N, C-alpha and C positions, 0 to 999 in steps of 0.2 A: 493456419498459423497467423499470428499478429506480432508486430514489433512493439516492444515495451522498453522504455528508457528509464533507468534508475540513476539518479544523480546524488552522490554522497555529499556530506556536509562540507567537504573540501572542494567540491565542484567537479570531481572526476565522474565520468559517465560510464555506465555499463549498458550495452544494448543486448536484449534477449529476443529470441524468436520463441513465442509462447503458444501453447495450445489453448484454444477457446474452451470454455466449459469448466475451467479450473479457477480457483481464486488467485488473485495477484500474489498473495502470501505463498501459496503452494508452488507457483512458478518460481518465485524468488528463492525459497528454501531449496528446491530441487536444483537450482543453478548456483547455490552457495553464494548468494548476494550478501556481501558483508553489510550489516546494518539492519537486516530483517531477521529477527530471532524466531518469532512464532512459537514460543515456548509451550503455549497451551494447545497447539495444533489447530487453532481456528475456533476455539470455543468461547472467545471473547472474555477470558478471565485473566489475561496478563497485560495486554496493551503493547506487547513487544513487536508488533508488526505495523506500528504507526507510520504513516507516510503523509506527505503533502502533495495532493494531486493538482497538476497544472490544468489550465483551461486549454481547450474547450471541454475537456472530459470532466472536470470537476463539477460544472453546472449540469452536465448531462447525466450524471449518476443519480440514482434514486437517493432521496434523503436518508440519512442514517436512521435506523430503527432505534427504539428507546434504549435497548441494551448497549448498542454500539455508542450511541450518544452519551450514555452514562460513563462507559469505559474511557471515552476520549477525555473526560475530565481528570483522569488519573494517569495520563501518560507522562513519562519522564521529561520529555521535551514539551515546550508550550503548545497548547492547542491553538490552531488557526482556523479561519473560516473554511479552508480547503483540507483540513485534517480528516483522514479516514483510517480505519483499521484495514490493512490490506487483505485480511482474511475475509472481509465482507464485500470486497470488490470482485465480482465475477467477470472474468474476461470473456468478451464477445467480439465478433467481427467489427462492430462499430467502434471498438476501442483501439483499433490499429493506430499506432503512433503515440499511445499513452505515455506520458512522462510524469514521473513522480520524484520528488525530492525526499531524501532520507533525513530524518532528524539527526541532530548531533549525537544523541544518545537514546537508547531504548530503556536504560536503567537509571 
């Protein structure tokens, strides 16, 4: 298990203990984290699992593949250098302490 922190657009934090091997989106949806919709179930067709990943984890993640990179251009909230689709972030032991900001809106 690893600890993951979700910070909403108002600054409120939610701390989760998450299993490794699942996506960040799966963990958030299972825990009913407000602000992560994941409408497409992780198929990269909706962009409703957009997050902003804090350092040091942002630079440690593999670069987004072409499909994710393309979908990030269509998110409801502005794309930033640290934007990721949480369905594409696979949780691993090295990600313990991961912190992400949730965008103001997914729609």
